[in-house]
Each structure stands twice: as structure tokens, then as C-alpha cells.
VOTORVO-554902 format. One line per field, with one value per residue: residue in three letters; residue number from 1; x, z, y of N, C-alpha, C in turn. Coordinates in Angstrom, 2 decimals. Example, Ala and Ser with C-alpha at 12.3 -4.5 7.8 and 13.67 -1.06 7.14 Angstrom:
residuo	c(ala;ser)
num	c(1;2)
nu	c(13.19;12.85)
nw	c(7.80;7.08)
nv	c(-5.69;-2.25)
cau	c(12.30;13.67)
caw	c(7.80;7.14)
cav	c(-4.50;-1.06)
cu	c(13.20;12.90)
cw	c(7.80;7.87)
cv	c(-3.30;0.03)
! end
This chain:
residuo	c(met;gln;ile;gly;val;val;phe;pro;gln;thr;glu;ile;gly;gly;asp;pro;gly;ser;val;arg;ala;tyr;val;asp;ala;val;ser;glu;leu;gly;tyr;gln;his;val;leu;thr;tyr;asp;his;val;val;gly;ala;asp;pro;ala;val;tyr;ala;gly;trp;ser;gly;pro;tyr;asp;leu;ser;ser;thr;phe;his;glu;pro;leu;val;leu;tyr;gly;phe;leu;ala;ala;ile;ser;ser;leu;glu;leu;val;thr;gly;ile;leu;ile;leu;pro;gln;arg;gln;thr;ala;leu;val;ala;lys;gln;ala;ala;glu;val;asp;leu;leu;ser;gly;gly;arg;leu;arg;leu;gly;val;gly;leu;gly;trp;asn;his;val;glu;tyr;asp;ala;leu;gly;gln;glu;phe;thr;ile;arg;gly;glu;arg;leu;ser;glu;gln;val;glu;leu;leu;arg;arg;leu;trp;thr;glu;arg;ser;val;thr;phe;thr;gly;arg;phe;asp;his;val;thr;gly;val;gly;leu;ala;pro;leu;pro;val;gln;arg;pro;ile;pro;ile;trp;phe;gly;ala;gln;ser;glu;pro;ala;leu;arg;arg;ala;gly;arg;leu;ala;asp;gly;trp;phe;pro;gln;val;ala;pro;gly;ala;gly;leu;asp;lys;ala;ile;glu;leu;val;arg;asp;gly;ala;thr;ala;ala;gly;arg;asp;pro;ser;thr;ile;gly;met;glu;gly;arg;ile;ser;ala;gly;asp;ser;glu;ile;asp;arg;ile;ala;ser;gln;ala;glu;gln;trp;arg;ala;ala;gly;ala;ser;his;leu;ser;leu;asn;thr;met;gly;ala;gly;leu;gly;gln;val;asp;asn;his;val;ala;ala;leu;ala;ala;ala;ala;glu;val;val;leu;gly;ser)
num	c(1;2;3;4;5;6;7;8;9;10;11;12;13;14;15;16;17;18;19;20;21;22;23;24;25;26;27;28;29;30;31;32;33;34;35;36;37;38;39;40;41;42;43;44;45;46;47;48;49;50;51;52;53;54;55;56;57;58;59;60;61;62;63;64;65;66;67;68;69;70;71;72;73;74;75;76;77;78;79;80;81;82;83;84;85;86;87;88;89;90;91;92;93;94;95;96;97;98;99;100;101;102;103;104;105;106;107;108;109;110;111;112;113;114;115;116;117;118;119;120;121;122;123;124;125;126;127;128;129;130;131;132;133;134;135;136;137;138;139;140;141;142;143;144;145;146;147;148;149;150;151;152;153;154;155;156;157;158;159;160;161;162;163;164;165;166;167;168;169;170;171;172;173;174;175;176;177;178;179;180;181;182;183;184;185;186;187;188;189;190;191;192;193;194;195;196;197;198;199;200;201;202;203;204;205;206;207;208;209;210;211;212;213;214;215;216;217;218;219;220;221;222;223;224;225;226;227;228;229;230;231;232;233;234;235;236;237;238;239;240;241;242;243;244;245;246;247;248;249;250;251;252;253;254;255;256;257;258;259;260;261;262;263;264;265;266;267;268;269;270;271;272;273;274;275;276;277;278;279;280;281;282;283;284;285;286;287;288)
nu	c(0.88;0.53;1.58;0.86;0.51;-1.77;-1.94;-2.18;-3.35;-5.31;-4.37;-1.69;-1.10;-0.01;2.31;5.34;7.69;6.73;5.45;7.49;8.81;7.11;6.70;9.51;9.73;7.94;8.84;11.09;10.99;9.65;7.49;4.99;3.45;1.89;-1.41;-3.55;-6.61;-9.16;-10.22;-11.59;-12.73;-13.88;-16.88;-18.68;-20.00;-21.72;-22.72;-24.17;-26.76;-27.48;-25.26;-23.36;-21.25;-17.94;-15.98;-14.97;-14.47;-12.34;-10.88;-7.93;-6.41;-4.28;-4.07;-4.38;-3.05;-1.22;0.50;1.56;3.45;5.32;6.15;6.93;9.58;11.20;10.83;10.50;8.23;4.60;2.62;-0.46;-4.04;-6.85;-9.72;-9.72;-12.01;-13.26;-15.60;-16.08;-14.16;-12.72;-11.93;-10.04;-7.88;-7.36;-6.19;-3.75;-2.55;-2.30;-0.60;1.72;2.43;2.62;4.81;6.89;7.52;8.28;6.86;5.10;2.08;-0.81;-4.13;-6.64;-10.21;-13.80;-16.68;-17.39;-18.95;-20.26;-21.93;-21.50;-18.80;-19.10;-20.50;-19.25;-17.22;-18.44;-20.11;-22.36;-24.34;-25.81;-25.59;-23.12;-22.41;-22.91;-21.22;-18.86;-18.02;-17.83;-15.78;-13.65;-13.16;-12.28;-10.16;-8.35;-7.89;-6.41;-4.19;-2.94;-3.21;-1.83;-3.37;-6.72;-9.87;-13.36;-16.54;-19.15;-21.85;-21.00;-17.90;-16.20;-13.94;-11.57;-9.14;-6.88;-4.21;-2.15;1.12;4.09;3.33;2.21;4.20;3.42;0.92;-2.14;-2.55;-3.02;-6.49;-8.28;-11.40;-13.05;-15.97;-19.04;-21.93;-24.66;-25.00;-22.17;-20.15;-20.48;-20.40;-16.97;-16.35;-16.73;-15.49;-12.86;-9.34;-8.99;-9.71;-11.18;-12.62;-15.45;-15.68;-15.30;-13.79;-15.64;-19.14;-20.07;-18.35;-17.74;-19.98;-19.62;-17.58;-18.66;-20.00;-18.54;-17.26;-19.35;-19.70;-17.45;-17.56;-20.22;-18.98;-17.04;-14.63;-12.09;-12.48;-10.69;-8.36;-8.67;-7.87;-7.80;-7.68;-7.37;-8.23;-7.09;-7.38;-4.67;-3.96;-3.60;-2.35;-2.98;-1.62;-2.12;-4.92;-4.43;-2.64;-4.58;-6.08;-5.17;-4.30;-6.74;-7.65;-5.87;-6.02;-8.87;-8.54;-7.33;-4.80;-3.58;-3.09;-3.78;-2.45;-4.38;-3.62;-4.94;-7.77;-7.11;-6.09;-3.33;-2.04;1.16;3.54;5.67;4.34;2.53;3.99;5.42;2.90;3.01;5.46;5.21;3.00;4.14;6.11;4.35;2.93;4.75;6.51;8.85)
nw	c(-0.06;-1.25;0.56;1.36;1.91;2.40;0.93;3.10;2.47;3.09;5.22;5.66;4.14;1.47;0.78;-0.91;0.01;2.16;1.05;-0.01;1.80;3.48;1.56;1.00;3.33;3.94;1.91;2.85;4.96;3.87;2.44;-0.13;-2.20;-2.73;-1.98;-3.51;-3.05;-4.77;-5.49;-7.28;-7.18;-4.27;-2.38;-1.29;1.59;2.69;0.34;-0.51;0.65;3.61;3.13;3.60;2.73;3.22;2.46;1.92;0.54;2.06;2.28;1.60;-1.34;-3.84;-7.20;-8.50;-10.63;-11.54;-9.13;-9.02;-11.48;-10.34;-8.18;-9.65;-10.37;-8.02;-6.35;-5.90;-5.18;-6.01;-7.85;-7.23;-7.88;-6.43;-5.57;-9.05;-10.15;-13.00;-14.55;-14.73;-16.31;-19.41;-21.60;-23.47;-22.55;-19.85;-20.55;-22.01;-19.92;-17.65;-19.54;-19.57;-17.01;-16.51;-18.19;-17.20;-15.01;-15.44;-15.69;-13.29;-12.60;-11.38;-12.33;-10.46;-10.54;-10.71;-9.59;-7.90;-5.56;-5.61;-6.77;-7.25;-8.04;-10.89;-11.93;-12.46;-13.65;-16.02;-17.01;-16.85;-13.96;-13.17;-15.48;-14.82;-14.30;-16.92;-18.57;-17.28;-18.11;-20.43;-21.25;-19.94;-21.85;-24.17;-22.85;-22.46;-25.65;-26.53;-24.82;-25.89;-28.67;-31.97;-33.63;-33.32;-33.77;-32.60;-31.52;-29.32;-27.02;-25.41;-26.43;-29.11;-31.05;-34.17;-35.96;-34.24;-31.76;-28.86;-28.38;-26.81;-26.34;-22.90;-20.51;-19.67;-21.35;-21.62;-18.98;-15.82;-14.55;-11.73;-9.92;-7.86;-5.37;-4.52;-4.34;-5.63;-8.83;-9.45;-8.26;-9.92;-12.27;-11.77;-11.44;-14.33;-15.99;-14.62;-13.48;-11.06;-7.60;-5.23;-2.06;-0.20;2.26;5.30;6.23;6.73;6.56;5.06;2.89;2.24;0.69;-1.16;-2.65;-3.64;-5.39;-7.26;-8.36;-9.52;-11.63;-13.22;-14.15;-15.43;-17.62;-18.71;-17.74;-15.53;-12.14;-10.12;-11.16;-10.33;-8.92;-5.42;-3.19;0.25;2.98;6.18;9.06;10.68;12.35;14.99;17.98;18.54;18.09;18.00;17.14;14.43;13.27;13.38;11.56;9.29;9.20;8.62;6.15;4.52;5.04;3.72;0.87;0.11;-2.14;-1.99;0.56;1.86;4.47;6.34;7.62;8.08;9.65;12.33;13.77;13.13;12.07;11.12;9.03;10.46;12.37;11.11;10.13;12.02;12.95;10.81;11.34;13.62;12.78;10.76;11.67;12.47;9.94;8.16;9.12;9.64)
nv	c(-0.99;2.00;4.96;8.44;11.95;14.51;17.48;20.30;22.77;24.75;25.59;26.22;28.56;30.52;30.69;30.76;29.46;27.92;25.83;24.41;23.84;22.24;20.12;18.84;18.08;16.07;14.04;13.55;12.20;9.51;9.23;8.98;10.05;13.38;14.50;16.92;18.72;21.07;24.13;26.60;29.43;30.65;31.15;34.33;34.53;36.47;37.36;35.04;34.08;31.82;30.48;27.28;25.43;23.75;25.54;29.05;32.37;33.00;30.85;29.62;28.41;26.43;26.17;23.39;22.09;23.87;24.10;22.13;21.93;23.82;21.94;19.79;20.02;20.24;18.26;14.45;12.99;11.72;13.16;13.87;14.82;15.26;16.06;17.09;19.56;18.34;18.78;21.53;22.86;23.13;20.79;20.24;21.78;20.95;18.81;19.50;20.85;18.79;17.01;18.46;18.59;15.97;15.27;17.16;16.41;14.22;11.30;11.54;11.90;11.52;11.96;12.61;13.16;14.91;15.57;17.73;20.03;22.63;25.11;27.59;27.59;26.49;28.58;30.62;29.72;29.64;26.96;24.26;23.02;21.12;19.02;17.90;15.38;13.48;15.16;14.48;11.66;12.23;13.61;12.20;10.01;11.82;13.33;10.94;9.84;12.43;12.00;10.39;10.12;11.11;12.60;14.16;13.72;14.45;14.13;15.04;15.20;17.26;18.58;19.09;18.47;18.67;16.95;17.22;18.07;17.25;18.15;18.47;15.42;13.84;11.77;9.26;7.18;6.24;9.10;8.34;8.29;8.58;8.46;10.34;9.61;8.99;8.72;6.27;6.13;7.56;5.47;3.61;4.52;4.68;2.39;1.76;3.29;4.41;4.24;3.98;4.97;7.21;6.57;7.97;7.30;5.65;2.16;-0.35;-1.09;0.42;1.14;-1.55;-1.72;0.55;-0.88;-2.93;-1.81;-0.59;-2.41;-3.71;-1.90;-1.92;-4.87;-4.70;-3.36;-4.71;-5.02;-6.01;-6.07;-6.14;-4.96;-1.85;0.47;1.74;4.44;4.97;7.35;9.14;10.73;12.21;14.46;14.25;13.20;10.64;7.64;4.99;4.73;5.81;3.64;1.83;2.14;2.76;-0.07;-1.08;0.01;-1.39;-4.08;-3.90;-3.86;-1.55;0.40;2.50;5.05;8.01;10.28;12.85;16.32;18.16;20.39;20.18;22.04;22.90;24.67;26.03;25.04;23.52;22.28;20.60;19.10;17.64;15.95;14.14;13.05;11.66;9.84;8.41;6.60;4.48;3.84;3.90;2.20;3.20)
cau	c(0.11;1.53;1.26;1.30;-0.33;-2.90;-1.31;-2.68;-3.29;-6.08;-3.87;-0.50;-0.94;0.45;3.86;5.88;8.80;6.08;5.08;8.44;9.57;6.53;6.89;10.83;10.11;7.27;9.60;12.05;9.85;9.20;5.94;5.32;2.77;1.22;-2.63;-4.02;-7.80;-9.14;-11.36;-10.78;-12.97;-14.44;-18.17;-18.79;-21.10;-22.83;-23.39;-24.98;-27.46;-27.62;-24.13;-22.97;-20.23;-16.78;-14.90;-15.56;-13.79;-11.24;-10.26;-6.72;-6.39;-3.66;-4.88;-3.26;-1.85;-0.17;1.27;2.13;4.34;6.37;6.67;7.71;10.95;11.83;10.59;10.22;6.80;3.91;1.54;-2.04;-5.06;-8.02;-9.66;-9.67;-13.11;-13.37;-17.15;-16.22;-12.85;-12.09;-11.46;-8.69;-7.01;-6.82;-5.27;-2.53;-1.67;-1.80;0.18;2.87;2.89;3.31;6.24;7.97;7.40;8.78;5.50;4.40;0.84;-2.17;-4.99;-7.94;-11.09;-14.75;-18.00;-17.66;-20.31;-20.28;-22.67;-20.85;-17.69;-19.55;-21.28;-18.04;-16.55;-19.36;-20.48;-23.43;-23.71;-27.02;-25.31;-21.57;-21.70;-22.67;-20.06;-17.06;-17.74;-17.73;-14.60;-12.48;-12.63;-11.64;-8.81;-7.22;-7.26;-5.68;-2.60;-2.43;-3.45;-1.26;-4.36;-8.05;-11.54;-13.94;-17.47;-19.53;-22.23;-20.30;-16.66;-16.14;-12.44;-11.39;-7.85;-6.18;-3.32;-0.99;2.57;4.55;2.61;2.99;5.41;2.31;0.03;-2.40;-1.99;-4.27;-7.35;-9.10;-12.40;-13.87;-16.92;-19.60;-23.14;-24.08;-24.14;-20.87;-19.58;-20.83;-19.36;-15.79;-16.21;-16.65;-14.08;-11.64;-8.31;-8.66;-10.81;-11.50;-13.70;-15.51;-16.61;-14.06;-13.84;-17.06;-20.47;-20.17;-17.03;-18.11;-21.19;-19.25;-16.72;-19.37;-20.75;-17.41;-16.89;-20.79;-19.67;-16.35;-18.08;-20.79;-18.47;-16.14;-13.65;-11.47;-12.23;-8.89;-7.22;-8.66;-6.81;-8.67;-7.00;-8.17;-7.48;-7.40;-6.44;-3.79;-3.46;-3.47;-1.25;-3.58;-1.08;-2.82;-5.82;-3.94;-2.14;-5.18;-6.94;-4.13;-4.25;-8.22;-7.64;-5.14;-7.32;-9.88;-7.74;-6.95;-3.59;-2.87;-3.50;-3.34;-2.85;-4.79;-3.09;-6.16;-8.66;-6.75;-5.50;-2.00;-1.32;2.37;4.15;6.26;3.11;1.92;5.12;5.34;2.37;3.38;6.65;4.97;2.42;5.52;6.62;3.40;2.14;5.88;7.76;10.38)
caw	c(-0.41;-1.17;1.70;1.04;2.31;1.74;1.20;3.82;1.66;3.64;6.94;5.75;3.21;0.07;0.84;-1.65;1.17;2.79;0.28;-0.33;3.33;3.68;0.47;1.25;4.70;3.91;1.04;3.56;6.04;3.07;1.99;-1.40;-2.86;-2.16;-3.00;-3.40;-3.42;-5.86;-5.55;-8.08;-6.59;-3.21;-2.59;-0.25;2.45;2.41;-0.90;-0.97;2.00;4.05;3.00;4.52;2.09;4.20;1.95;1.15;-0.30;2.78;2.41;0.85;-2.41;-4.59;-8.48;-8.45;-11.90;-11.65;-8.17;-9.26;-12.50;-9.44;-7.41;-10.37;-10.26;-6.76;-5.55;-6.55;-5.22;-7.20;-7.87;-6.99;-8.02;-5.20;-7.08;-10.01;-10.61;-14.41;-15.81;-14.75;-17.44;-20.69;-21.57;-24.46;-22.00;-19.24;-21.67;-22.17;-18.44;-17.23;-20.01;-19.13;-15.39;-16.42;-19.04;-16.70;-13.77;-15.70;-15.57;-11.93;-12.40;-11.13;-12.23;-9.60;-10.76;-9.84;-10.18;-6.93;-4.85;-5.58;-8.12;-7.35;-8.98;-12.12;-12.61;-12.31;-14.83;-17.47;-17.17;-16.07;-12.42;-13.44;-16.15;-14.68;-14.34;-18.16;-19.12;-17.00;-18.59;-22.01;-21.12;-19.95;-23.28;-24.85;-22.31;-22.77;-26.79;-26.57;-24.61;-26.70;-30.24;-32.57;-34.31;-32.49;-34.24;-31.96;-31.49;-28.60;-26.61;-25.12;-26.84;-30.44;-31.97;-35.50;-36.51;-33.37;-31.16;-27.95;-28.40;-26.53;-25.18;-21.94;-20.64;-19.30;-22.33;-21.30;-17.85;-14.99;-14.04;-10.66;-9.69;-6.42;-6.33;-3.20;-5.00;-6.39;-10.23;-9.38;-7.93;-11.07;-13.17;-11.53;-11.99;-15.72;-16.56;-13.88;-13.24;-9.48;-7.15;-3.82;-1.25;0.77;3.34;6.06;6.14;7.15;6.00;3.88;2.15;1.55;-0.41;-2.34;-3.44;-4.72;-6.62;-8.49;-9.09;-10.45;-12.75;-14.18;-14.58;-16.35;-18.63;-19.20;-17.03;-14.27;-11.15;-9.63;-12.02;-10.26;-7.48;-4.29;-2.43;1.63;3.71;7.54;9.98;11.09;12.88;16.49;18.64;18.67;17.12;18.08;16.01;13.02;12.81;13.37;10.87;8.15;8.79;7.89;4.66;3.95;4.94;2.49;-0.27;-0.81;-3.01;-1.69;1.59;2.33;5.71;5.90;8.69;8.06;10.29;13.71;14.38;13.34;11.53;10.60;8.08;11.39;13.33;10.20;9.83;13.28;13.16;9.81;11.84;14.20;12.34;9.96;12.60;12.61;8.90;7.07;9.71;10.12)
cav	c(-0.04;3.44;5.80;9.56;13.01;15.35;19.09;21.25;23.91;25.47;25.96;26.74;29.61;30.85;31.11;29.54;28.84;27.20;24.90;23.77;23.58;21.07;19.13;18.59;17.29;14.81;13.51;12.88;11.39;8.57;9.30;8.64;11.05;14.32;15.01;17.97;19.32;21.73;24.71;27.71;30.59;31.02;32.25;35.33;34.07;37.46;37.31;33.74;33.66;30.86;29.72;26.07;25.00;24.14;26.45;30.18;33.15;32.99;29.51;29.31;26.89;26.67;25.63;22.04;21.60;25.06;23.60;20.62;22.48;23.60;20.54;18.77;20.74;20.18;16.77;13.18;12.59;11.26;14.00;13.42;15.69;14.39;15.64;18.23;19.50;18.26;19.29;23.36;23.32;23.07;19.56;20.03;22.80;20.26;17.64;20.20;21.18;17.50;16.66;19.28;17.83;14.57;15.60;17.96;15.59;12.45;10.62;11.13;12.55;10.86;12.71;12.61;13.86;14.26;16.65;18.95;20.23;23.76;25.55;28.85;27.90;26.15;29.50;31.67;29.60;29.35;25.62;23.91;22.54;20.11;18.13;17.70;13.76;13.40;15.68;14.17;10.55;12.26;14.15;11.22;9.75;12.75;12.94;9.66;10.52;13.72;11.97;8.94;9.93;12.23;13.94;13.73;14.16;13.94;14.85;14.39;16.41;18.83;18.70;19.13;18.99;18.41;17.14;18.41;16.94;17.82;18.23;17.32;14.25;13.15;10.68;8.55;7.51;7.71;9.95;7.61;8.83;8.09;9.54;10.86;8.52;8.69;8.24;5.10;6.27;7.71;4.69;2.40;5.37;4.50;1.21;1.70;4.11;5.05;3.35;3.81;5.76;7.65;6.49;8.87;6.44;4.44;1.10;-0.99;-1.62;1.63;1.04;-2.74;-1.37;1.10;-1.58;-3.66;-0.88;0.08;-3.79;-4.20;-1.00;-2.86;-5.97;-4.56;-2.55;-6.10;-4.69;-6.50;-4.91;-6.09;-3.73;-0.59;0.84;2.48;5.19;5.78;8.53;9.16;11.74;12.14;15.92;14.45;12.17;9.06;6.74;3.69;4.91;6.02;2.52;0.45;2.58;2.19;-1.33;-1.35;0.40;-2.17;-5.14;-3.79;-4.11;-0.25;0.18;3.63;5.87;9.41;10.95;14.04;16.62;19.37;20.62;19.59;23.53;22.79;25.91;26.09;23.97;22.50;21.21;19.68;17.90;16.70;15.08;12.96;12.51;10.84;8.89;7.75;5.61;3.31;3.49;3.56;1.08;3.95)
cu	c(0.84;0.89;1.80;0.53;-0.99;-2.39;-2.13;-2.63;-3.93;-5.47;-2.29;0.12;-0.28;1.62;4.85;7.14;7.87;5.83;6.66;9.09;8.82;7.00;8.59;11.06;9.33;7.97;10.82;11.85;9.73;8.21;6.33;4.66;2.11;-0.17;-3.37;-5.48;-7.96;-10.33;-10.72;-11.51;-13.75;-16.08;-18.12;-20.12;-22.23;-23.27;-24.57;-25.63;-27.42;-26.25;-23.31;-21.76;-18.76;-16.14;-15.57;-14.79;-12.54;-10.30;-9.20;-6.48;-5.51;-4.23;-3.61;-2.26;-0.87;0.77;1.95;3.66;5.52;7.14;7.40;9.04;11.81;11.35;10.16;8.84;5.92;2.96;0.54;-3.12;-6.04;-8.88;-10.06;-11.09;-13.68;-14.31;-16.57;-15.24;-12.93;-11.30;-9.77;-7.45;-6.35;-6.24;-3.83;-1.84;-1.09;-0.39;1.80;3.34;3.39;4.27;7.21;8.47;8.41;8.28;4.89;3.09;0.01;-3.42;-6.57;-8.82;-12.70;-15.63;-18.10;-19.17;-20.99;-20.74;-22.08;-19.60;-17.79;-20.03;-19.98;-17.11;-17.19;-19.85;-21.76;-23.55;-24.79;-26.46;-23.60;-21.13;-21.78;-21.58;-18.72;-17.11;-17.42;-16.09;-13.22;-12.02;-12.20;-10.01;-7.45;-7.15;-6.44;-4.19;-2.11;-2.40;-2.43;-2.25;-5.66;-9.00;-12.32;-15.38;-18.72;-20.52;-21.91;-18.76;-16.94;-14.98;-12.62;-10.02;-6.99;-5.18;-2.51;0.25;3.62;3.42;3.22;3.54;4.48;1.19;-1.10;-2.07;-3.25;-4.90;-7.99;-10.10;-12.50;-15.45;-17.77;-21.08;-23.07;-24.07;-22.98;-19.71;-19.34;-20.02;-17.68;-15.55;-16.04;-15.44;-12.71;-10.44;-8.21;-9.85;-10.69;-12.70;-14.15;-16.30;-15.46;-14.82;-14.90;-17.89;-20.53;-19.51;-17.41;-19.03;-20.73;-18.44;-17.89;-20.50;-19.89;-17.36;-18.36;-20.59;-19.11;-17.00;-19.12;-19.99;-16.89;-14.66;-12.78;-11.42;-11.00;-7.84;-7.17;-8.66;-7.66;-7.69;-7.68;-7.58;-7.80;-6.80;-5.46;-2.87;-3.76;-2.62;-1.87;-2.67;-1.43;-3.76;-5.39;-3.28;-3.16;-6.29;-6.41;-4.25;-5.63;-8.29;-6.88;-5.75;-8.42;-9.66;-7.38;-5.23;-2.56;-3.87;-2.96;-3.23;-3.21;-4.44;-4.21;-6.99;-8.33;-6.11;-4.04;-1.38;-0.47;2.68;4.49;5.61;2.60;3.42;5.64;4.31;2.68;4.49;6.01;4.25;3.44;5.87;5.56;2.89;3.48;6.83;9.31;10.48)
cw	c(-0.14;-0.22;1.07;2.00;1.59;2.16;1.93;3.61;2.51;5.15;6.70;4.68;1.88;-0.07;0.41;-0.84;1.79;2.45;0.33;0.76;3.59;2.74;1.10;2.61;4.39;2.82;1.94;4.92;5.27;2.71;0.70;-2.64;-1.73;-2.97;-2.61;-3.50;-4.28;-5.43;-6.44;-7.20;-4.97;-3.12;-1.05;0.53;2.58;1.54;-1.15;0.50;2.24;3.94;3.69;3.89;3.39;3.80;1.60;1.10;0.25;3.10;1.19;-0.25;-3.42;-6.16;-8.49;-9.47;-12.24;-10.49;-8.52;-10.39;-11.44;-8.51;-8.52;-10.63;-9.18;-5.70;-6.33;-6.17;-6.20;-6.71;-7.99;-7.16;-7.03;-4.99;-8.02;-10.19;-11.93;-14.87;-15.67;-15.76;-18.65;-21.05;-22.41;-23.47;-20.36;-19.16;-21.60;-21.01;-18.12;-17.99;-19.87;-18.06;-15.49;-17.43;-17.66;-15.08;-13.91;-15.63;-14.22;-11.73;-12.43;-10.91;-11.69;-10.14;-10.44;-10.07;-9.30;-6.63;-5.18;-6.65;-8.19;-8.53;-10.73;-12.83;-13.11;-13.41;-16.05;-17.69;-16.21;-15.15;-13.13;-14.57;-16.13;-14.73;-15.88;-18.81;-18.98;-18.00;-19.86;-22.02;-20.80;-21.12;-23.96;-24.20;-22.73;-24.72;-27.17;-25.83;-25.21;-28.05;-31.07;-33.02;-33.91;-33.50;-33.36;-31.71;-30.60;-28.11;-26.32;-25.91;-28.08;-30.89;-32.96;-35.90;-35.32;-32.54;-30.28;-28.50;-27.73;-25.56;-23.86;-21.74;-20.31;-20.45;-22.51;-19.69;-17.03;-14.40;-12.88;-10.52;-8.25;-6.59;-4.49;-3.51;-5.54;-8.02;-10.13;-9.20;-8.96;-12.14;-12.61;-11.89;-13.66;-16.72;-15.56;-13.85;-11.73;-9.05;-5.60;-2.98;-0.35;2.09;4.03;6.03;6.99;6.13;4.56;2.86;1.70;0.34;-1.54;-3.35;-4.18;-5.94;-7.80;-9.27;-10.01;-11.73;-13.64;-14.73;-15.67;-17.86;-19.09;-18.75;-16.14;-13.23;-10.13;-10.13;-11.44;-9.03;-6.65;-3.52;-1.15;2.03;5.19;7.83;10.51;11.95;14.49;16.85;18.69;17.54;17.05;17.20;14.65;12.50;12.30;12.17;9.09;8.09;8.31;6.89;3.54;3.82;4.06;0.84;-0.99;-1.31;-2.45;-0.32;1.70;3.64;5.45;7.74;8.99;9.36;12.00;14.41;14.18;12.77;10.76;9.96;9.20;12.08;12.17;9.88;11.01;13.51;12.55;10.17;12.24;13.70;11.11;10.88;12.96;11.17;7.57;7.74;9.90;11.54)
cv	c(1.29;4.40;7.19;10.61;14.04;16.72;19.66;23.05;25.07;26.31;26.53;27.97;29.56;30.74;29.90;28.70;27.61;25.74;24.01;23.09;21.99;19.98;18.26;17.66;16.03;13.51;12.84;11.93;10.17;8.35;9.46;9.83;12.19;14.37;16.29;18.30;20.64;22.63;26.09;29.13;29.88;31.74;33.20;35.36;35.48;37.91;36.18;33.70;32.54;29.78;28.39;25.23;24.79;25.11;27.71;30.97;33.79;32.20;29.51;28.36;27.11;25.86;24.31;21.76;22.72;24.95;22.59;21.12;23.13;22.62;19.78;19.03;20.32;19.32;15.62;12.57;12.47;12.67;13.92;14.48;14.57;15.44;16.87;18.30;19.44;18.91;20.79;23.42;22.54;21.76;19.48;20.76;21.92;19.13;18.38;20.30;19.95;16.94;17.27;18.90;17.03;14.72;16.09;16.99;14.16;11.37;10.54;11.91;11.39;11.74;12.50;13.46;13.58;15.54;17.64;18.91;21.56;24.56;26.77;29.03;27.49;27.77;31.09;31.04;29.12;27.87;25.32;22.93;21.37;18.73;17.63;15.84;13.38;13.98;15.23;12.85;10.91;12.54;13.02;10.60;10.59;13.16;11.97;9.73;10.89;13.02;10.81;8.87;11.23;13.48;13.51;14.27;13.65;14.77;14.09;15.27;17.45;19.38;18.13;19.30;17.99;18.42;17.56;17.66;17.72;17.59;19.45;16.50;14.27;11.82;9.23;8.59;6.44;8.08;8.82;8.53;8.09;9.18;9.39;10.19;8.61;8.12;7.19;5.42;6.81;6.67;3.85;2.86;5.33;3.48;0.90;2.19;4.18;3.88;3.31;5.21;6.45;7.41;7.57;8.57;5.34;2.94;0.36;-1.24;-0.93;1.33;-0.09;-2.63;-0.46;0.30;-2.40;-2.96;-0.83;-1.54;-4.14;-3.51;-1.52;-3.76;-5.66;-4.00;-3.56;-5.95;-5.57;-5.71;-5.35;-5.26;-2.30;-0.42;1.91;3.20;5.52;6.96;8.53;10.39;11.43;13.77;15.91;13.39;11.05;8.19;5.56;3.58;5.15;4.71;1.56;1.06;2.21;0.72;-1.90;-1.37;-0.81;-3.50;-4.74;-3.59;-2.45;-0.64;1.39;4.00;7.05;9.85;12.61;14.97;18.02;19.27;19.74;20.71;23.28;23.87;25.76;25.05;22.71;21.62;20.37;18.16;16.98;15.51;13.86;12.50;11.10;9.45;7.91;6.60;4.33;2.96;3.29;2.63;2.08;4.09)
! end
């Protein structure tokens, strides 16, 4: 089971020195990938009455693919988007940006994609919120073709391209696409289309049901479910080392191929505190 970290961008801010210090430290500890959440714009609660989303315009978010262009040059970690909100973006532009990150990093990008929940972002980016599931399925097909074919002609419901190609192509052809999935349709979609997926539930009955739905989707599409990766996530922002070790083992037993440790939401603040929490967790999850 490959073990990485969730980049705590909402807490360590925008200083590039802090970004570099964090990534250098987690690499030295032995973690293997960094996973970054995505939000383009934040909503102003004073404008959107009753706003209840977990993030707003005060929450700091780096743009994942731009961030990874920076990290490609200073780190050997696998670079994971977890997830990029694909349907609110132009498909061909995402294909180009992802190909560039993959090229600059030597083939270390894993592109996690999903639907998102924030209609404000869709409005700001000029995309329709209600058809995002249908659009994502089509986008995945086009992305893979753009990453593997010299010249692409594609006519879909949402995207139309004629005789176009990316140059240079990425190292990975195609770049792995993982799905964030929670609803039954999304879980079946992950089984049909994804190289891997990010469960939104912990090990137990809920995860067992989600795995079953992913497998059903894969089988219906004529795919081998055992080839689809799964990445769990646990909170590691406290000193409960026994709990962290137990939960990591539960994910391993559930068949997770990857696991990310998340230190956000524990009031840690500065980089050094996040690194200290990950150092303590490394002793039990990495065997260091």
C-alpha cells in the first residue's frame, strides 16, 4: 500500500517557501505522494445567504496543476489531484496542462477527477452544474485520446474537436485517471471508466457496499475489477498513534492500493506542526 499525504493548503497559506518546506519534509520522512484538493473560487457568504459549504472566499487554495508544475522541479513525489473538478473546466485545456505536468515530472501525475458540489464555481467558470456527471464521462474519453493519439477528431454532446493534437505528449500515455465517488451512479461510473477511485467512507459496511458498486460497474463494462486502484484517507492531525495505525491496517485489509494521511482540521497551523504530526504517524504507517 503506497502511503502519501494530503497537502494542507487551507492552513499553511500561499507562501512558496512554506510549500517547499512541507514537500521537502514529507519526502524525507518517506511518504510517496502528495494529494491536493481543488477549488478555483470561493463564495462570499455575505452574498450567498445561508451558505453552508466547508470553504468560502477566505479559504486558501492553490490551483493544483500550476502547483504541480512547481513541485515537478523540486520533488520526486507522485503528484495526485484529489480531486480536480473536471466538468467546470475546458477538456482540451486540462489535457494540455496535465500532459505538461506529467512531462515535467517524468511521468509522476495521477489525475483524480470528480464532479464537485459548489455551483458557485460552475457559474463563475461558465459551465452547467446540473449535467456535470454526463459531461465528466465524455471528458474522460477525450482526455485519453488526446494523451495517446497524434491527431484527434471527436464529436460528443459537449466537446467537438477536429484534427487536433497535443505536442509534446505526456510520458504516461494515457495519464492515470482516478475518480472521486460517493453516490451510487458515481461509484458505478468509477467502475466503468476509472483507473482507480477515492472512497468517501471509512472501512466498514459503507465501504463494502461502495466497493461492490464499483465492481458491478467494472463487470458490466467488461473490465477486471481487480485492476482498479483504491485510495483511502485517514486523519493524522493528532497524537492518537494507535488509532492511526489501526485505521491504516483497516484500509490495507479492505484492499486499498494507496492511502493518504490528512493533517488538516486539527488546528495545527504552521508547516512545522503538520510535519511533526506526519513524523509521528510515519513511525507506525511507514515502519520508520
